[in-house]
C-alpha positions as CSV (number, residue, x, y, z in Angstrom):
1,M,82.6,89.9,102.8
2,R,80.9,89.5,106.2
3,A,80.0,86.1,107.3
4,F,77.8,87.1,110.2
5,S,77.8,90.0,112.6
6,Y,78.8,90.1,116.2
7,H,78.0,93.9,116.5
8,A,74.9,93.1,118.5
9,A,77.0,91.1,121.1
10,V,78.8,92.7,123.9
11,M,81.0,95.6,122.5
12,V,83.8,97.5,124.2
13,A,81.8,100.5,125.5
14,L,82.4,103.8,123.8
15,T,82.7,106.8,126.2
16,L,80.1,109.5,126.1
17,A,82.9,111.9,125.1
18,T,83.8,109.7,122.1
19,L,80.2,109.6,120.9
20,L,79.9,113.4,121.3
21,A,83.1,113.9,119.4
22,L,81.8,111.7,116.6
23,L,78.5,113.4,116.5
24,R,80.2,116.7,116.3
25,V,82.3,115.5,113.3
26,C,79.2,114.3,111.5
27,A,77.1,117.4,112.2
28,A,79.9,119.7,111.0
29,G,80.4,117.5,107.9
30,N,84.1,117.6,108.5
31,P,86.7,114.8,108.1
32,P,88.0,113.3,111.5
33,F,91.5,114.2,112.2
34,S,93.9,114.6,115.1
35,C,96.8,116.9,116.1
36,G,95.1,120.1,114.8
37,Q,96.4,123.6,115.5
38,G,96.0,124.3,119.3
39,A,95.4,120.7,120.3
40,P,96.8,119.7,123.7
41,T,98.6,116.9,122.1
42,Q,100.6,118.9,119.6
43,G,103.8,118.7,121.7
44,Y,103.6,114.8,121.5
45,A,105.7,112.9,119.1
46,F,102.9,111.2,117.4
47,C,101.7,114.7,116.3
48,N,105.1,115.5,114.7
49,P,104.9,114.8,111.0
50,A,108.6,115.3,110.6
51,L,109.1,112.0,112.5
52,P,108.9,108.5,110.6
53,P,105.3,107.0,110.7
54,A,106.6,104.0,112.7
55,Q,108.1,106.2,115.4
56,R,104.8,108.3,115.7
57,A,102.9,105.2,116.0
58,A,105.0,103.7,118.6
59,D,104.7,106.9,120.7
60,L,100.8,106.9,120.4
61,V,100.4,103.2,121.2
62,A,102.7,103.7,124.3
63,R,100.2,106.4,125.7
64,L,97.2,104.1,125.5
65,S,95.8,102.0,128.3
66,L,95.4,98.2,127.7
67,A,91.6,98.7,127.5
68,E,92.1,101.4,124.9
69,K,94.5,99.3,122.9
70,V,92.2,96.3,122.7
71,S,89.3,98.6,121.6
72,Q,91.3,99.4,118.5
73,L,91.6,95.9,117.1
74,G,88.3,95.8,115.2
75,D,87.2,97.4,111.9
76,E,85.2,99.9,113.7
77,A,87.6,101.6,116.2
78,P,86.4,104.0,118.7
79,G,88.1,107.3,119.5
80,V,90.4,108.2,122.3
81,P,89.1,111.5,123.4
82,R,91.9,112.3,126.0
83,L,94.4,112.0,123.2
84,G,92.4,113.6,120.5
85,V,92.4,110.3,118.5
86,P,89.0,110.2,116.5
87,P,87.0,107.1,115.7
88,Y,87.9,105.2,112.6
89,K,86.2,102.8,110.2
90,W,88.7,100.6,108.4
91,W,86.3,98.8,106.0
92,S,85.7,100.6,102.8
93,E,85.6,99.1,99.2
94,G,86.7,100.2,96.0
95,L,86.8,97.3,93.7
96,H,85.6,99.1,90.5
97,G,84.5,102.3,92.1
98,L,83.6,103.3,95.6
99,S,81.0,101.0,97.0
100,F,77.9,100.6,99.3
101,W,79.7,97.7,101.0
102,G,81.7,98.5,104.1
103,H,81.1,101.1,106.8
104,G,83.5,104.0,105.8
105,M,81.8,105.7,102.9
106,H,78.4,107.6,102.8
107,F,76.6,108.8,99.7
108,D,74.1,111.1,101.4
109,G,75.9,114.5,101.4
110,A,77.2,116.8,98.7
111,V,78.3,113.8,96.7
112,R,75.4,111.2,96.1
113,A,77.1,109.2,93.2
114,I,80.5,108.1,92.2
115,T,82.1,106.8,88.9
116,S,81.1,103.1,88.4
117,F,83.9,101.4,86.4
118,P,83.5,98.0,84.7
119,Q,83.7,94.9,87.0
120,V,87.4,93.9,87.2
121,L,87.4,90.9,84.9
122,L,86.2,93.1,82.0
123,T,88.8,95.7,82.6
124,A,91.5,92.9,82.9
125,A,90.5,91.9,79.3
126,A,92.0,95.2,78.1
127,F,95.5,93.9,79.0
128,D,96.5,97.5,79.6
129,E,98.5,98.5,82.7
130,Q,98.2,102.1,82.3
131,L,94.4,101.8,82.2
132,W,94.5,99.8,85.4
133,Y,96.5,102.6,87.0
134,L,94.3,105.3,86.0
135,I,91.2,103.5,87.3
136,G,92.9,102.9,90.6
137,Q,94.0,106.6,90.6
138,A,90.4,107.7,89.9
139,I,88.9,105.6,92.7
140,G,91.5,106.9,95.1
141,T,90.9,110.5,94.2
142,E,87.1,110.0,94.7
143,A,87.7,108.4,98.1
144,R,89.9,111.3,99.2
145,A,87.3,113.8,98.0
146,L,84.6,112.2,99.9
147,Y,86.9,112.2,103.0
148,N,87.5,115.9,102.7
149,L,83.8,116.5,102.5
150,G,83.0,114.6,105.6
151,Q,81.4,111.6,103.8
152,A,84.1,109.0,104.5
153,E,85.1,107.8,108.0
154,G,88.1,106.0,106.6
155,L,90.6,105.8,103.8
156,T,91.5,102.1,103.9
157,I,90.2,100.6,100.7
158,W,89.9,96.8,100.9
159,S,90.7,96.3,97.2
160,P,91.8,94.8,94.8
161,N,90.8,91.1,94.7
162,V,93.7,89.4,93.1
163,N,92.8,85.7,93.7
164,I,93.2,83.5,90.8
165,F,90.1,82.6,88.9
166,R,90.8,78.9,89.4
167,D,87.4,77.4,88.6
168,P,84.9,78.8,86.1
169,R,81.9,78.3,88.5
170,W,83.4,80.6,91.2
171,G,80.8,83.3,91.9
172,R,83.5,86.0,92.9
173,G,85.6,85.3,89.8
174,Q,84.1,88.5,88.2
175,E,86.0,90.5,90.8
176,T,89.4,89.2,89.8
177,P,91.8,89.9,86.9
178,G,91.4,86.3,85.8
179,E,93.2,82.9,85.9
180,D,96.7,84.0,84.9
181,P,99.3,84.8,87.8
182,T,101.2,87.2,85.5
183,T,98.0,89.2,84.6
184,A,96.8,89.3,88.2
185,S,100.2,90.4,89.4
186,K,100.5,93.2,86.9
187,Y,97.0,94.2,87.5
188,A,97.7,94.4,91.4
189,V,100.7,96.6,91.0
190,A,99.1,99.1,88.7
191,F,95.9,99.3,90.5
192,V,97.5,99.7,93.9
193,R,99.9,102.3,92.7
194,G,97.0,104.3,91.3
195,L,94.9,103.9,94.4
196,Q,97.6,104.8,96.9
197,G,99.0,107.8,94.9
198,S,102.4,108.8,93.9
199,S,103.6,110.6,97.0
200,P,106.5,108.6,98.6
201,T,105.3,109.8,102.2
202,V,101.6,110.4,102.1
203,L,99.0,107.8,100.9
204,Q,96.1,109.0,99.0
205,T,94.2,106.0,100.3
206,S,95.6,102.6,101.5
207,A,95.0,99.7,99.3
208,C,94.5,96.1,100.6
209,C,95.2,93.1,98.3
210,K,92.8,90.3,99.1
211,H,92.1,87.4,99.9
212,A,95.4,85.7,100.6
213,S,95.5,82.8,99.7
214,A,94.1,80.1,97.6
215,Y,90.6,81.3,98.1
216,D,88.2,80.7,95.2
217,L,85.1,78.6,96.5
218,E,81.9,80.0,98.1
219,A,79.5,77.1,98.3
220,W,79.8,73.7,96.3
221,N,78.3,70.4,97.1
222,G,78.3,71.1,100.8
223,A,81.7,72.6,101.0
224,I,81.5,76.3,102.1
225,R,84.1,79.0,102.3
226,Y,84.0,79.4,106.1
227,N,85.4,76.1,106.8
228,F,86.8,74.6,103.6
229,N,90.3,73.1,103.9
230,A,92.0,73.7,100.9
231,R,94.7,71.1,100.2
232,V,97.3,73.0,98.2
233,T,100.8,72.0,97.0
234,A,103.8,74.0,97.7
235,Q,104.3,74.0,93.9
236,D,100.8,75.5,93.3
237,M,101.2,78.0,96.0
238,A,104.6,79.3,94.6
239,D,103.5,79.6,90.9
240,T,99.8,80.2,91.0
241,F,98.1,81.4,94.2
242,N,100.8,83.5,95.9
243,P,102.4,85.6,93.1
244,P,99.8,88.2,92.7
245,F,100.1,89.0,96.4
246,K,103.8,88.9,96.3
247,S,103.8,91.5,93.4
248,C,101.1,93.5,95.3
249,V,103.4,94.0,98.2
250,E,106.9,93.9,96.7
251,D,106.2,96.0,93.5
252,G,102.9,97.8,94.2
253,R,103.9,98.6,97.9
254,A,100.4,97.9,99.0
255,S,99.9,98.9,102.6
256,C,97.7,96.0,103.5
257,V,97.0,92.4,102.8
258,M,93.8,90.6,103.8
259,C,94.0,86.9,104.8
260,A,91.2,84.6,103.6
261,Y,88.6,82.4,105.4
262,T,90.3,79.5,103.7
263,I,92.0,76.8,105.8
264,I,95.1,75.9,103.9
265,N,96.5,72.4,104.6
266,G,94.8,72.3,108.1
267,V,95.7,75.9,109.2
268,P,93.3,78.9,108.8
269,A,95.1,81.5,106.7
270,C,94.4,84.1,109.4
271,A,96.2,82.0,111.9
272,S,99.1,81.0,109.8
273,N,102.4,82.5,111.1
274,D,104.2,81.1,108.1
275,L,101.8,83.1,105.7
276,L,101.3,86.3,107.8
277,S,104.6,86.9,109.5
278,R,107.2,84.9,107.5
279,T,105.8,85.5,104.1
280,F,103.9,88.8,104.1
281,K,106.0,90.7,106.6
282,G,109.2,88.9,106.3
283,D,110.0,87.6,102.8
284,W,108.0,90.3,100.9
285,G,108.5,93.2,103.3
286,L,104.9,94.3,103.8
287,N,104.9,97.9,105.1
288,G,101.6,98.1,106.6
289,Y,99.0,95.8,108.3
290,V,97.2,92.4,107.9
291,S,93.5,92.3,108.2
292,S,91.3,89.5,108.5
293,D,88.3,89.0,106.1
294,C,85.1,89.8,108.0
295,D,84.5,87.7,110.9
296,A,87.2,85.2,110.0
297,V,88.6,85.2,113.5
298,A,85.3,84.3,115.0
299,L,84.9,81.6,112.4
300,M,88.0,80.0,113.4
301,H,86.4,79.1,116.7
302,D,82.7,78.8,115.7
303,A,83.0,77.0,112.4
304,Q,86.5,75.7,112.0
305,F,86.9,74.6,115.6
306,Y,90.6,75.5,115.4
307,R,91.1,76.6,119.0
308,P,89.0,75.7,122.1
309,S,88.0,79.0,123.4
310,P,87.6,82.5,122.0
311,E,90.5,83.9,123.9
312,D,92.8,81.1,122.4
313,T,91.5,82.0,119.0
314,V,92.2,85.7,119.3
315,A,95.7,85.0,120.6
316,V,96.5,82.5,118.0
317,A,95.6,85.0,115.3
318,L,97.4,88.0,116.7
319,K,100.5,86.1,117.6
320,A,100.6,84.7,114.0
321,G,100.8,88.3,112.7
322,L,97.1,89.5,112.3
323,D,96.8,93.1,113.0
324,L,93.2,93.9,112.5
325,N,90.0,91.8,112.7
326,C,87.1,92.9,110.4
327,G,84.4,92.3,113.1
328,N,84.6,92.9,116.9
329,Y,85.7,89.5,118.1
330,T,89.2,90.6,119.0
331,Q,87.7,93.6,120.7
332,V,85.2,91.5,122.7
333,H,87.7,88.8,123.8
334,G,91.1,90.5,123.4
335,M,91.2,91.7,127.1
336,A,90.4,88.3,128.5
337,A,93.1,86.7,126.2
338,V,95.7,89.0,127.8
339,Q,94.5,88.5,131.4
340,Q,94.5,84.7,130.9
341,G,98.0,84.9,129.5
342,R,97.0,83.5,126.1
343,M,98.8,86.5,124.7
344,T,100.7,89.5,126.0
345,E,100.2,93.2,125.8
346,Q,103.2,93.4,123.4
347,D,101.3,91.3,121.0
348,V,98.6,93.9,120.9
349,D,101.2,96.7,120.7
350,R,102.8,95.2,117.7
351,A,99.4,95.0,115.8
352,L,98.6,98.6,116.8
353,R,101.8,100.1,115.8
354,N,101.2,98.7,112.2
355,L,97.6,100.0,112.2
356,F,98.5,103.6,113.4
357,A,101.5,103.8,111.2
358,V,99.1,103.5,108.2
359,R,96.9,106.1,109.6
360,M,99.9,108.4,110.1
361,R,100.8,107.8,106.3
362,L,97.2,108.8,105.4
363,G,97.7,112.1,107.3
364,H,95.1,111.5,110.1
365,F,97.4,112.9,112.6
366,D,98.7,115.9,110.8
367,G,95.9,118.4,111.4
368,D,93.0,119.1,109.2
369,P,93.5,117.1,105.8
370,R,91.9,120.0,103.8
371,G,95.0,121.9,104.5
372,S,97.2,119.3,102.8
373,A,99.0,120.6,99.7
374,L,98.6,117.1,98.1
375,Y,94.9,116.2,98.6
376,G,93.3,119.0,100.5
377,G,91.8,120.6,97.5
378,L,89.9,117.5,96.4
379,G,86.1,117.9,96.6
380,A,82.8,117.4,94.9
381,K,84.2,118.6,91.5
382,D,86.6,115.6,91.6
383,V,83.8,112.9,91.8
384,C,82.0,111.9,88.6
385,S,84.2,114.4,86.7
386,P,84.3,114.4,82.9
387,A,87.6,112.8,82.9
388,H,86.4,109.9,85.2
389,K,83.3,109.4,83.1
390,N,85.3,109.3,80.0
391,L,87.7,106.6,81.6
392,A,84.8,104.6,82.6
393,L,83.7,104.5,79.0
394,Q,87.3,103.9,77.8
395,A,87.6,100.9,80.1
396,A,84.4,99.4,79.0
397,T,85.2,99.7,75.3
398,S,88.7,98.4,75.8
399,G,87.7,95.3,77.6
400,I,84.8,94.2,75.3
401,V,85.9,90.9,73.5
402,L,84.7,90.0,70.1
403,L,84.4,86.2,70.0
404,K,82.8,85.6,66.7
405,N,82.3,87.8,63.5
406,D,81.1,85.5,60.7
407,A,81.4,87.1,57.3
408,G,82.3,90.4,58.8
409,I,78.8,91.2,60.0
410,L,80.3,93.8,62.2
411,P,80.8,96.6,62.3
412,L,77.6,98.0,61.3
413,R,77.2,101.3,59.5
414,R,75.2,104.0,61.2
415,G,72.1,104.6,59.1
416,A,72.4,101.3,57.5
417,V,70.0,99.6,60.1
418,A,66.5,100.4,59.1
419,S,65.0,98.7,62.2
420,A,66.2,96.9,65.2
421,A,64.8,94.2,67.4
422,V,66.5,94.4,70.9
423,I,65.7,91.2,72.9
424,G,67.1,90.1,76.3
425,H,66.7,90.5,79.9
426,N,70.0,92.3,80.2
427,A,69.1,94.8,77.4
428,N,67.5,97.5,79.6
429,D,68.4,96.6,83.2
430,P,70.8,99.1,84.9
431,G,71.6,96.7,87.5
432,A,73.0,94.3,85.0
433,L,75.8,96.7,84.3
434,N,77.3,96.7,87.9
435,G,78.4,93.3,89.0
436,N,79.0,93.2,92.8
437,Y,80.7,95.6,95.2
438,F,79.2,98.6,93.5
439,G,78.2,102.1,94.5
440,P,75.7,104.6,93.1
441,P,76.7,105.4,89.6
442,C,77.1,109.0,88.3
443,E,74.8,108.0,85.3
444,T,73.8,104.8,83.5
445,T,73.5,103.9,79.8
446,T,71.8,100.5,79.3
447,P,72.6,98.6,76.0
448,L,69.0,99.6,74.7
449,Q,69.8,103.2,75.4
450,G,73.2,102.9,73.7
451,L,71.6,101.3,70.5
452,Q,68.9,104.0,70.4
453,G,71.6,106.6,69.9
454,Y,72.6,104.9,66.7
455,V,69.3,103.4,65.3
456,Q,66.1,105.4,65.1
457,N,63.5,102.5,64.9
458,V,64.1,100.2,67.9
459,R,61.7,97.8,69.4
460,F,62.4,96.1,72.8
461,L,61.4,92.8,74.4
462,A,62.9,91.4,77.5
463,G,62.2,87.9,76.3
464,C,63.0,86.4,79.7
465,D,61.5,87.2,83.0
466,S,65.0,87.3,84.6
467,A,68.6,85.8,83.9
468,A,67.1,82.6,85.4
469,C,64.7,82.6,82.4
470,G,62.1,80.3,83.9
471,F,59.7,81.8,81.5
472,A,60.5,82.9,78.0
473,A,58.2,84.9,75.6
474,T,59.6,82.9,72.6
475,G,56.5,83.5,70.4
476,Q,56.6,87.3,70.8
477,A,60.4,87.3,70.4
478,V,60.2,85.3,67.1
479,G,57.5,87.6,65.8
480,L,59.6,90.7,66.6
481,A,62.8,89.2,65.1
482,A,61.1,88.2,61.8
483,S,59.8,91.7,61.3
484,S,63.1,93.7,61.9
485,D,66.1,94.5,59.9
486,Y,68.6,93.4,62.6
487,V,68.3,91.6,65.8
488,F,70.4,92.2,68.9
489,M,70.2,89.8,71.8
490,F,71.4,90.8,75.4
491,M,71.6,87.6,77.4
492,G,73.8,86.2,80.0
493,L,73.9,86.1,83.9
494,S,73.3,88.2,86.8
495,Q,74.1,88.4,90.6
496,A,71.4,85.8,91.1
497,Q,73.7,83.2,89.5
498,E,77.1,84.3,90.5
499,Q,78.3,86.5,93.5
500,E,79.8,86.3,96.8
501,G,78.5,83.3,98.5
502,L,77.1,81.8,95.4
503,D,78.9,79.5,93.0
504,R,77.4,78.1,89.8
505,T,76.6,74.5,89.2
506,S,76.4,74.8,85.4
507,L,78.4,76.6,82.8
508,L,75.4,76.8,80.4
509,L,73.1,79.9,79.9
510,P,70.3,79.5,82.6
511,G,66.8,78.3,81.9
512,K,65.4,78.8,78.5
513,Q,68.0,81.3,77.3
514,Q,69.6,78.9,74.7
515,S,66.2,77.8,73.3
516,L,65.2,81.4,73.1
517,I,68.3,82.6,71.3
518,T,68.1,79.6,68.9
519,A,64.4,80.3,68.0
520,V,65.0,84.0,67.3
521,A,68.1,83.1,65.2
522,N,66.0,80.9,63.2
523,A,63.4,83.5,62.6
524,A,65.5,86.5,62.0
525,K,66.1,87.8,58.4
526,R,69.9,87.7,58.8
527,P,72.3,86.4,61.4
528,V,71.6,87.8,64.9
529,I,74.1,89.6,67.0
530,L,74.5,88.0,70.6
531,V,76.0,90.2,73.4
532,L,76.7,88.3,76.6
533,L,76.8,90.2,80.0
534,T,78.3,87.8,82.5
535,G,81.1,87.7,85.1
536,G,82.4,84.1,84.6
537,P,82.7,82.2,81.3
538,V,79.7,80.4,79.8
539,D,79.6,77.4,77.5
540,V,77.9,78.9,74.3
541,T,79.1,76.1,71.9
542,F,75.7,76.1,70.3
543,A,76.0,79.8,69.5
544,K,79.6,79.5,68.3
545,L,78.6,76.8,65.8
546,N,75.3,78.2,64.6
547,P,75.7,80.0,61.4
548,K,72.4,82.0,62.1
549,I,74.3,83.7,64.9
550,G,76.7,86.1,63.1
551,A,78.6,87.7,65.9
552,I,79.1,87.2,69.6
553,L,80.5,89.7,72.0
554,W,81.4,89.2,75.8
555,A,80.9,92.5,77.7
556,G,81.3,91.3,81.2
557,Y,79.5,93.6,83.7
558,P,80.7,96.8,81.9
559,G,79.8,99.6,84.5
560,Q,77.9,102.9,84.1
561,A,78.9,103.5,80.5
562,G,78.5,99.9,79.4
563,G,75.4,100.4,77.0
564,L,77.3,103.2,75.1
565,A,80.5,101.2,75.0
566,I,78.7,98.2,73.5
567,A,77.1,100.4,70.8
568,R,80.4,102.0,70.0
569,V,81.9,98.6,69.3
570,L,78.9,97.3,67.3
571,F,78.9,100.4,65.1
572,G,82.8,100.5,64.6
573,D,83.4,103.7,66.7
574,H,85.6,101.4,68.6
575,N,87.7,98.7,67.1
576,P,87.4,95.8,69.6
577,S,90.8,94.8,71.3
578,G,89.8,92.9,74.3
579,R,91.2,89.4,75.0
580,L,89.7,86.8,77.3
581,P,91.6,86.7,80.7
582,V,90.1,83.3,81.5
583,T,89.5,80.0,79.7
584,W,85.9,79.4,78.5
585,Y,85.4,75.7,79.4
586,P,82.7,73.3,78.2
587,E,79.8,72.1,80.4
588,E,81.6,68.7,80.9
589,F,84.1,70.6,83.1
590,T,81.6,70.7,85.8
591,K,82.3,67.2,86.5
592,V,85.5,68.3,88.1
593,P,85.1,68.9,91.9
594,M,85.6,72.6,92.8
595,T,87.2,71.4,96.1
596,D,90.2,69.8,94.1
597,M,92.7,72.5,94.2
598,R,95.3,71.0,91.9
599,M,96.3,73.1,89.0
600,R,98.3,70.5,87.2
601,A,96.5,67.8,85.2
602,D,96.7,64.1,86.1
603,P,96.1,62.0,83.1
604,A,96.2,58.8,85.1
605,T,93.0,59.7,86.7
606,G,91.5,61.8,84.0
607,Y,91.9,65.0,85.9
608,P,92.1,67.7,83.2
609,G,94.1,70.5,85.0
610,R,93.0,74.1,85.3
611,S,93.7,77.3,83.3
612,Y,95.5,77.6,80.0
613,R,98.7,76.7,81.7
614,F,97.8,73.2,82.6
615,Y,94.4,72.4,81.2
616,Q,94.5,69.4,78.8
617,G,90.8,69.3,77.6
618,N,89.0,71.2,74.9
619,A,88.0,74.9,75.4
620,V,85.1,76.8,74.1
621,Y,87.2,79.8,73.8
622,K,91.0,80.0,75.0
623,F,92.6,82.4,77.1
624,G,93.8,85.4,75.3
625,Y,91.2,85.0,72.6
626,G,89.7,88.0,71.0
627,L,89.0,89.3,67.4
628,S,89.5,92.7,65.8
629,Y,87.8,94.4,62.8
630,S,91.3,95.0,61.5
631,K,94.0,92.3,60.5
632,F,97.2,92.6,62.5
633,S,100.5,90.9,61.8
634,R,103.3,90.3,64.3
635,Q,106.9,89.5,64.1
636,L,109.0,88.5,66.9
637,V,112.7,89.8,67.0
638,V,115.2,88.9,69.6
639,S,118.6,90.7,69.6
640,G,121.8,89.1,70.9
641,N,124.0,86.2,70.1
642,G,121.8,84.0,67.8
643,N,119.6,81.8,69.9
644,K,121.8,81.8,72.9
645,A,120.7,83.8,76.0
646,P,123.3,86.3,77.1
647,N,125.8,85.9,80.0
648,T,124.8,82.2,80.7
649,N,128.3,81.8,81.8
650,L,127.2,83.1,85.0
651,L,125.6,79.6,85.8
652,A,128.9,77.9,85.4
653,G,129.7,78.1,89.1
654,L,126.2,76.9,90.3
655,A,125.3,73.4,91.3
656,A,122.8,72.1,88.8
657,T,120.1,69.8,89.7
658,R,119.1,66.9,87.4
659,T,115.5,67.0,86.2
660,A,113.4,63.9,85.5
661,D,114.0,64.1,81.9
662,G,117.8,64.3,82.3
663,G,118.2,68.0,82.0
664,A,119.8,70.6,84.3
665,S,117.9,73.1,86.5
666,Y,119.3,76.2,88.4
667,V,117.9,77.6,91.7
668,V,116.9,81.2,91.0
669,E,117.8,82.3,94.6
670,E,121.4,81.1,94.0
671,I,121.8,83.1,90.8
672,G,121.1,86.2,93.0
673,A,119.8,89.6,92.2
674,D,122.9,90.8,90.4
675,G,123.1,87.6,88.3
676,C,119.4,87.8,87.5
677,E,120.0,91.4,86.2
678,Q,122.9,90.4,83.9
679,L,120.7,87.6,82.4
680,K,118.1,90.1,81.1
681,F,117.7,90.7,77.3
682,P,115.3,92.6,75.0
683,A,112.8,91.2,72.6
684,V,110.8,93.2,70.2
685,V,107.5,92.5,68.5
686,E,106.9,94.3,65.2
687,V,103.2,94.9,64.8
688,Q,101.5,96.0,61.6
689,N,97.8,97.1,61.3
690,H,96.8,96.1,57.8
691,G,93.3,97.7,58.3
692,P,90.7,98.7,57.5
693,L,90.3,100.4,60.8
694,D,92.7,102.1,63.4
695,G,92.7,100.3,66.6
696,K,94.4,99.1,69.8
697,H,96.3,95.8,69.6
698,S,97.2,93.7,72.6
699,V,100.4,91.6,72.3
700,L,100.7,88.6,74.6
701,M,104.1,87.0,74.8
702,F,104.3,83.4,76.1
703,L,107.1,81.1,77.1
704,R,106.9,77.4,76.0
705,W,109.2,74.7,77.3
706,P,110.2,71.7,74.8
707,N,107.9,69.5,76.9
708,A,105.4,70.0,79.8
709,T,106.9,67.1,81.9
710,G,107.9,67.5,85.4
711,G,105.0,69.9,86.3
712,R,106.0,72.4,83.7
713,P,103.1,74.4,82.4
714,V,102.1,73.9,78.8
715,S,102.8,77.6,78.3
716,Q,103.2,80.6,80.5
717,L,102.5,84.3,79.9
718,M,105.5,86.4,80.2
719,G,104.0,89.7,79.6
720,F,101.9,92.0,77.4
721,R,101.9,95.2,75.6
722,T,99.0,97.3,74.3
723,Q,99.2,100.0,71.7
724,H,96.9,102.0,69.3
725,I,98.0,101.7,65.8
726,K,96.6,103.4,62.8
727,A,95.5,101.5,59.7
728,G,98.5,100.9,57.6
729,E,101.1,101.7,60.2
730,K,103.5,99.8,62.2
731,A,104.7,99.7,65.8
732,S,107.5,98.2,67.7
733,L,106.7,96.9,71.1
734,R,109.6,96.2,73.5
735,F,109.5,93.4,76.0
736,D,112.3,93.1,78.7
737,V,112.9,89.4,79.1
738,S,114.1,88.4,82.6
739,P,115.0,84.6,82.7
740,C,114.9,84.5,86.4
741,E,111.3,85.8,86.4
742,H,110.0,84.6,82.9
743,F,111.9,81.3,82.3
744,S,111.6,80.0,85.9
745,R,109.1,77.4,87.1
746,A,108.3,76.0,90.5
747,R,109.6,72.6,91.7
748,E,107.3,70.4,93.7
749,D,108.9,71.8,96.9
750,G,108.0,75.5,95.8
751,Q,111.6,76.4,94.8
752,K,111.9,78.5,91.7
753,V,114.3,77.0,89.1
754,I,115.5,77.8,85.5
755,D,115.9,74.7,83.3
756,G,118.9,74.4,81.1
757,G,118.3,73.9,77.3
758,S,115.8,75.3,75.0
759,H,113.0,77.8,75.8
760,F,110.6,79.2,73.2
761,L,109.3,82.8,73.1
762,R,105.9,82.7,71.4
763,V,103.7,85.5,70.1
764,G,100.7,84.0,68.3
765,K,102.1,81.3,66.0
766,D,105.6,83.1,65.7
767,E,108.3,81.4,67.9
768,H,112.0,82.3,68.7
769,E,114.1,79.6,70.4
770,I,116.4,80.7,73.1
771,S,119.1,78.3,74.5
772,F,119.9,78.6,78.2
773,E,123.1,76.8,78.8
774,S,126.1,77.4,81.1
């Protein structure tokens, strides 16, 4: 997250009293708090929990001197001893468990490990909103427990990452819920609600949705994230890049949005009044604060050359609506910016009111948080609890995607495997389970260890020296495979190929991996089982088409329980139900420049488009693909007046705009909230599990237009439902269809409209036509 550090530069000096106060807090192992019993500030309004957080924050800010105010504008905020305000560290991470990244969490006390859940892309493959909520809730619980134990100096968690996984080469795509705006939006809402807790008044932790917006490039062909100018159409912003952040704020009620390094159409995201003030705080109603990505304000001056001086740079960011700078650039240059008239003290006050209001909602000014009836009882027993460990296992098993299963080679029967060869650099490497932004896991089960719980005679060979596989022990691997009953290969990527700051240049497996896999498959007694541990997609066409490779699983970066989860799937203790949350493109897609931000295809120039919604090329595996050990059938049932959508007479009084193909379209804003509510109707999908195994099944419902002209997507995910269904039984899964949300598309100007005429609801190959006429 941090580009480079200014912490060695001149810093606003902490007073000796502040340092002593911090040392006392650390020595006592107590969480920092203000307004405790007997405190001299107890009579002040900011110490009165009966008042609204905004009023309390305003009272506190009004009592600060200008120097004290400016000192609060960075992610490491010093204390204000005369008012009993403790130091605070804003930067903590909780992407898929609490993390080493950031400054706010410490794992050197009573708690030395946390629950490490799967990396987000694998969790997204479960298409299970309740699971996402529970993971967020568990991470928030563990953060609050660490805070109560004095091992956290902040409760502001800068997660989730809900950027769209636009290009398969992006090194941080693993952190996201995938390429689809609907999926990312629903993930954002569920995770944020879990992380922040269910109380309407007190936050368990504060969630921050990042990185707004249109950020999905680290370093490609000379373009780097610190000064990349993303040319993005209003249409793509409206229907691809912004929806997850909009849902995060409006429906998830996130208390923070982080602006990205990205320059969007010539304006840095963290200096965009249109984005920060008009959109986040105005249109969406953000109740919280806007933070920059780390050192993004400094980069506006030093790398993007957006303003001529540091003071101008700080001023343009704060006046645009930025409240907090990750880094200390605003702390170093903020006073001079005010003194030089670049910004006013009122600009600083506005930012601080937002910041302190969030801290009020976290209970930092309500006395000792350990006395809180809501969260005060949380402690070491609530970290790495049995429930959280089981949830980590459930998340991993639910996300694993079965990509190939020729002749039903899987599931295997326990006891039927006389001997097993386990080959691959990812088979026994605990680090391969983590992905990035991880913390110390409670416990770790590697794939090798997981298989050893099912097979007695297991022999292991790494095969490659690393994921790069510059050297492959092909001869040894072939010999081992030829002398074993079954062969399991654990191949894929690592953080050396994909991570923050590092994009891939190829979609193929690195180095000699492909030749090693092929040689082992040729030597094995029966078709081999290939398990891929990767973040982003890989082109494994060779394995898909090779009959000597009987099964392929994608297991992402599956977290602390990953090895056990994989073994449970292989041996049928869990029926796989995961579905790909991203398109798996062929290697030829790497000819497309990463810097081309367009989502929609341009056949005239050969540009293929991006994501299942617009891509017009061939795919190795499509979005939503995933096999099961059971056969499921689905039937789509829509109640109502035949194929006609209900209450479309509401559109009669609206002005219709003619579309390029001669049809009519209606602006969603003009229909209004009441009208949109009346247009809703239910759809039901009848699902039957024909066996042989019980299992979860995810139903994805798409919308298809009669044609994809005028910038319409090829198809668009409307929603999904997941349910466990026993073999031989049926289930009815209800979808509430909202035409204003699900039938709308973005025009070139970004305005959302609903086209008149036919629309098709699609589940698998089953379609139902809905006519939308006034």
